[in-house]
N, C-alpha and C positions, 0 to 999 in steps of 0.2 A: 504493499499500500504506499509506503514511504517512497519507494522507487517511482511509482507512477506520479506521485505528487511532485517530486523533484523534476521528473521529466516534463510535466505540464508547466512548471515554473520556468524551466529552461527554455521551453518553446515560446512562452510568452515574452521572455526577455529578448530572445532572438528576433521575434516578430516586431517588437517595439524598436529594436536597433535597426531592423531593416527599413522600418518606416521613417526613422530619423535620418538615415543616410540618403544621399541624393542618387539612389539607384534608378529612380524613375521620375521623370518630370514631363509635364505637358503645358503647352501654352497656345492660345489662340490670339492672333493679331488681326484686327479689322482696320481697313483703310479705305475710306471713300475715294473713288476715282471718277474723273469726268468722262462722259457727260452725265451718266446716271448708272454708275456701276459701283460695286463693292468688292474689294479684294479681301479674301479670307484665307489666312495662312495658319494651318494647324501643324504644330510641331510636337512630336512625341519622342522622348529619348529614354532608352533603357540601357543600363550598364551592368556588366558582370565582370568580376575579377578574372584575370587571365588564367590563374590556377584553377578556379572553379569551372571556367569554361572548358578547359582541357580535360577536367575530370567529369564533365557533363553534369555538374551540379547547377541547375538553372533555377532562378527565382523569378526575375522579371524578363530575362532574355528568353524568347520563345524556343522551346526545345526542338520543334520541327525544323526551324531554320538553322539552328546551331549544329544539329547533326548533319545536315546537308553540307554546310561549310567545312566541317571537319572531315567528312568522307571525301570531298573533292579537293582538299588541301587548299582552300581559298582563304587567303589572309586579308583581303579587302574586297568589298563588293559594292557596286553602285548599280541600282536598277531603277528605271524610269518608265512610267506609263503616262502618256500625254495626248491630249486632243485639243484642237483649236489653234488659234494664232494670237500671240501676244502683240497688241497694238502699241508699239513703243511711242508712236507720235502722240497718242492721246493719253496713255497711262504712264508714260515715263519709263524709268529704269525698271528692270526685272526684279522680282523678289529674290532675296538671297544672292543677288548679283549673278543670277543665272546658274549658280552652282547646284541647285536642286531641280533644275529644269532639264528635260530631255526633248529629243526630237519627236515629231508626230509618230504615234504608234508606240513601239516598245524599243528602248535603248538600254544596253547593258555593257558594262565593262568591269573587269575584275583582275586582280593580281593573284595568280595561281603559282603555288610552289611546285617546282619540278626541276629535274636535272637537264632534260633535253626539250626541244620544241615539240617533238612528237608526244612525249609524255604529258606536256602541258596542254596540248590540244585534246588529248584523250580525256584528261580531267575536266577540261572546259566543256566537252560534250556531255560528260556525266553531270556536271553542274546544270547545264541547260535542261536536260531531261528531268532532273529533280525539281528545279524551279518551275518548269512547265506544269507539272502536276500540282505543286503547292499553290500556285497563283492562278490556275485555270487559264493559262495563256498558251499561245503557240510557240513558246520559246524553243521547243524541240526542232523547229524549222530553221534555226540558226545553225547552218552547217558551214563548211569551209568556204563556200561562195559568198557568205554573208559575214565572215569573220575577218577582221583586220588586226594588225599589230602596230598601233600608233607609236611613233618614236618621240615626237615633240609636243603633242597636244595635251596629254594627260600626265599628271604627276600624282604620286600617292598622297592621299589626304591624312593617312594615319602615321603613327610613329613606328618606323621599322629600323632595325639595326642594319649596319652595313653588311654584315654576313648574311642577314635574311634577304636584303635587296639583291644580292648577287644571284640568288636562286629563284627570284620572282619573275614571272612572265606576265606581261600585260596583254590581254585580249579584249577586243571590242566587237560587239555585234549589234545589228539593228534589224527591226522588222517594221518598216514604215506602213505596211499594209494592215497591220494588226488593229482591230477595233477594240477600244477600251470600253468596258461596260461593267455592270453590276457584278458579273462573275469574278472580276479582279478586285472589286472593293470588298467583298465578303471575306476572302482569306486575308486581306490587308487588315481588317478590323480584328480578326481572330488572333493576330500576332500581339495585340495590345493586352495589357493585364486585365482591364475591365471589359474587354470584348465589345465595346460600343454601348455598354449598359449604363455607364456612369461617366461623369466628366465631360470634357468638351467633345469627345468622340460621339456623343449622342446626337450632335447636330449633323453628322455625316449621313445624309440620306441620298440614296442613289438617284431619286427623282430630281433632287436639287443639284447634286454634283455633276451629273452628266447632261443637265440642261444649261450649264454655265457656258459663257462665251469662250472661256479658256480654262483648262484644268490640268494639273500635273500631280501625279503621285510618285513619291520618291522613297527608296529604301537604301540606306547607307550603313554599311558595317565596316568598322575600322578599329584598329588598336590605338589607344590613347595612353600615353605614359607621362607621368609628371616630370618636372625638370630634374629631380634627384634620382629618377629611374627606380623608385622604390617599389611600387606595385602598379603594374599596367592593368588596364581594364579594356574590355571589348565593348565598344559603344555601338548601339543600334539606334539609328535615327530614322524615323518615319515622318514624312511631311506630306501634307496635302495642301496645294495652293489652287484657288479657283477664283475667277472673276464672274460675279453674278450680276445680271441686269436687275436692278431693284424693281422696276415696273413689272417685268415679266415674273420675277419671283413672288411678288405680292398677289398675283392672280390666284384665285382659289383653284384647288386641284380638281374639283368636280366640274368646274366651268373655266377651262384654261383658254378659251377663245378670246382674243383681244377685241375690245370694243372701242370704237372711235370716241374721242373726247368731244363732248358737246361744245358748240361754238362759244357759248357764254363762259365755259370753264377754261378756255385757252388763255395762256399768258404769253403775250406777244412782246417782241423786242421793238419798241417804238423808235429806237435810234437808227434803224435801217431806213434807207432812202425810199425803198419801195413799200414801206409799211403803210397800209391803208385799211379801210373797212373790208376790202375784198382779199387782201394779201396779208398773211400773218407769218412771221418768222418766229418759231418757238424760242422762248427765253430759257437759257440754261439755268435751271434751279436745282441741279443735282446736289450741290453742297448743302442746301437747306432743306432737302426733301426729308420728310419724316419716315422712319422705319423702325422696326423692332426685330428681335431675334425670331419671334414667333412668326412674323409676317415674311421674313426672308428665308428662314430655314424650315419653317413649318412646325417648330417645337422649341421648348426651352431646354436649358442645360440641366440635366438630372444630377444635381449634387456635384461632389468632387471625387475624383478617382484617387484612391490611396491617400486619404486626407491625413494631415498631420496637424499638430497644435501650433506650428510655426506661422507667424503673421508678418514675416519680413517680405521684402520685395522679391526674393527668390521664389516664393510660393505663389506669386501672382499668376493666375491662370488665363485671364482674359484681358487683353489690352486693345485700346482703340486709339488710332492716330487722328485726333481732331483737336483743334485749338482749345485752350482752357476756357475761352470765352463762350464756347457752345455748351449748352446744357445737355447732360446725360443722366437719365434716370435708371436706377437699377432696383432689384428686389432687396428686401430687408435682409440684413445679415452680411452683405458684401462690404468689404473694406476697400476703400479707394486710395490709390497712391498716384499723385501727379508728378510727372517728370519735370526736371528743371528746364528742359528745352522749350516748354510751353506749347507743344503740339502733340503730346501723348499723355495718356493716363492708363493705369492698370487697376484691376480689381482682383481681390482674393475671394474665391467662391466659398459659400457656406458649405458645411460638411454634408448635411442631409437634405436641405430644402432645395427647391428648384431656383434657378437663376434666370432672370429676365433683364434685358437691356432695351431701353427705349430712347430714341433720339427724336425730339419734337421738331416741328418745322421752324426754321430760323432763317435769318437773312443770308442771301447768297454771297455776301461780301466776306463771310467768315469761312475760310478754307485753309487747308494746310498746303505748303509748297510741295511741288512734285520734283523729285530728283531726275534730272535728264540723263539719258545714257550717253556713254562716251562714243559709241559707234552705232551706225545704222547699217543693216545689211539686207539686200534684196537679191534674190536669184531667180532666173527664168531661162527658158529655152529660146533659142534663135534658129533661124533657118527654116527650110521647108523640105518636103519630100520624105520618102521612106528609106533612103539610103544613108544620108548624112545629116548632121545637125550641129548645133553649138550651144554652149552654156555661157551666160552673161551674169556676172555678179556685180552689183553696185554697192560700194563701201563708202559711206559718208562719215567724215570726221566733223563733229559738231563743235569742237573746241577751236576758238579763233587764234590761240597762241601755241598750243602744244600738239606735237604729232602723236599718233597712236600706233603702237607696234603690237602685232598680234600674230597668231598662228592659225592658219586656215586649213581645215581638214575636210576632204571629200572621200567618201566610201562609195564607189560606183560599182554597179553589177558587172559581171563579166561580159555581158552582151552589149555593153556601152563602152566602146574602145576609144579613148581620147588620143589625139595627136599632140604629143608634148611640144613639138616644135612650133605649134600654133598658139602656145600660151603667151598672152600679152597682158600687161598692166599699164593702163594709160590714165593720166589725170585729165578730167573733163575740162575743156576750155583752154588748154595750153597747147601751143604749137610745138615747143621744144620739150620733150619728155625726159625726165631724169632717169638715170639707169640704176638707181639704188632703191627702187620701190620694192622689188623682190630681192631679198637678202639670202635666202636659202631654200632649197627644194629637196624633198624626199619623195621619190617616186618608186612605186612597186607595181610593175605591170601585171595585168590579169592573165590568167590561164583559162582557156575555154573549159567551162563546167568544173573547174577545180578551185579557183579563187577569183575575187574581184580586184578592181583597181584601187590602190591606195595612193592618195596625193596629199602631201603636207607642204605648205608654203609658209615661210616666215617672211612677212612683209610689213611695210609701214605706210601710213597715209599722212600726208602733210596737213598742217592746220587748215581748217575751213576749206577742205577739198573733197572731191568725189573721185575715187579711183574705180575704174571699170576693169574687171578681171574677166578675160574671155579665153576660150579655147574651143576647138572643133573636135568632133568625135564621129565615129562610124558605128552604124547599127548592125548587129549580127543577125543572122537568120537562125531561128530556132527550129527544132524538130516539132512536129505537130503534137507530140505527146507532152511537150514542155510548156504549152500554153495553158493558162488557167481557164476555168469555165467562162468567165467574162473577158475573153481575149481582146475584144474591141474597146474595152475601157482603157487599156494601157497598163504599163508597169510602173510601180511606185519606185522612185529614187530617193534614197535617204537624205535628210537635211544635212547641210554643211555645218560643221562645228567650228566655232571661233573662240579662241582663248586669248584674252588681252594680256600682254606681258608688261605694259607700261601704264603708269598712272593708277596702279592698284596697290593700295596700302593695307587694306583690311584683309584681303585674300584674293584668290583667283576669280576673275570675272569671265563668264561664259555667255555666249548667245548663239542661237541657232536659227538658220533660215527655215523657210517652209519647205516641205517636200515637193518633188516634181512628179509629173505624170508623163511618162515616156511612151509615145505610140510607136509600135514596131510593125514591120510588114506582117500582116495577118492573113493566112489563107482563108478561103471560103469553106467553112466547115460544113455547109449544107451539101456540097458536092460529095464528100465521103459518105455522108448520110444517105444520099440518093443511091450511090453505088452499092452501099451495104444492103439497102432495102431491095434493090433490083436483083442483086446477086443472091440474096437469101430467098427471094420468091422463085427464081429460076431453079435453084438447087432444091427447094422444097417440092416443086412440081416434078422435076426429074427423079428425085429420090423416091417420091411417093409412087410414081408409075413403075419404076424398076423394082421397088420393094413388093408391090402387089404381084408383079409377074413372077418374082422369085419365091414368094412365101405363100400366096393364095393358091388353094387347090381348086381346080375347075372340075365339076362333076355334072354329068348329063342329067336332065330332068327325069328321065325314065329310070335312072339308077338309084334314085332316092326312095327308101322304104316309106310306104304310106303316103306317097305323093301321087294324087290323082289329077292327071292333066285335064281330063274331060270335065271334072267338076270346076276347075279354075276357069276353063273356057266358058262354061255356062254362066258362071257368076259374072264374068266380064261382059258377056253378051247381054245379060239382064240389066247391068248398070248402064250400058250404052243405050238400050231400048228405053229405059226410064228417062235418061237425059233427052233423047229425041222426042218423047211424048211431051215433056215439059216445054220444049222449044216450040213444037207445033201448037200447043195450047196457047202460048203467049201470042203467036202470030194471029190466031183466029180472034182473040180478044181485041187485038189492035185493029183488025179490019172492021 
């Protein structure tokens, strides 16, 4: 009895110590964006000591993901699920400086421990197959043709020793065609300690998340060591970023059809020259538009996940970036902390009660400044025809004084073969072009049906300039079995990855272009269908006749026992006489 009492007391002390340690933390940051949008950034972090991770003693770190990483010898993992397009011109700089963002579809890169490249690729395939089943995604389609080995673009985000780095291999894969849906959100929530039942994760609803204008789900696993290298931890970071349209999110789910605003309810901008009784330019009132958590997300926050008695700023779970002059109403029991910057405030959630936040309608002159990005990038196809084409990327430096240096990475499919001698970088509007725009190039050519093309360029854009990067490519002819069911739609080309190497003090800055849709020469698949149908019909008729001649046994009528030919003749003659009498009777009635 004493033993069980001591064991219960020890378990209680260990549980209290676990809650007091920062092994799990979550935070939600809300930021209004013009013209009528809201950026919601969910951040979840779980830690496990390196010794407990290697011994498979998991508390907050999910066991399902930890065992996969250990089996595949993966020391650092970065997984992205993204849909939509980030509008940098209207929304400003990307959240997390683009470090938590991925290209359209699914993007994955990891550092795998292995002695040779072949062993690293075998473990990479094992990792893909395991993560495919864990997240209900098509990651198992990332084969050698969709895998690259970047040299300059990515750097380890974790703390690795020099001996460990010598045996780590970086592999990168993309699936731009993958459609992100609720099947990927459900296993994402299962990795959390509260499984979406408490805390800020209760706001993550598939109807709201995948109705957003842009959304990205990120999973990052890395080792983190203190400066004294005393005890390293394995950190799991799960982030969800989405940009919601406030007007669309406030529509009721049972009646989501948009209704036109009545004329008397329109707020027009009278400063426009063409403003009159018949012409109305809507006034931007997004900064003062009222909204609440229930209206935008459809529900309130259900208490706090793994609550503690701490009331410091480190335990703040919900933050909103609005000026201190704007009123914010919350539920009872929430503790508010205002930052010294004057444009942000945070709240500590109550332990058991629900949390609601309401922003009333206020003047549009109260708004937070937007941070502008350092670089704009736009990529598109050029040319025409089914044999050749070109790629054009516009890189705009918004700074009037400082140049921007960055690394440009493109992962092209094997059937898209670029001509490296046609690669050019020109500054728009200048006759004499400098020769130091492109500083370094790493090129790995493609092999048919074995690997894709990898192109990495280290380049710089002068201040207040637009650099146009172009190159030509040739389209390959595929076998008819290599076309997807919707072959006429085209083939998705992965977005380009850009990592800024200058003017970055807080950390790496990434941005990605949109994916491209490449049309390839497509055969007329109706012709093989017609040939198959005609051939099958002819073969069926020929085979049926030959089969009857070979298998069927022909017997004379007089050879069958109990077969009376005279009776059959009489029966047939009686039927014919009956039909003849009916026909003659109808003619008489007609006359």
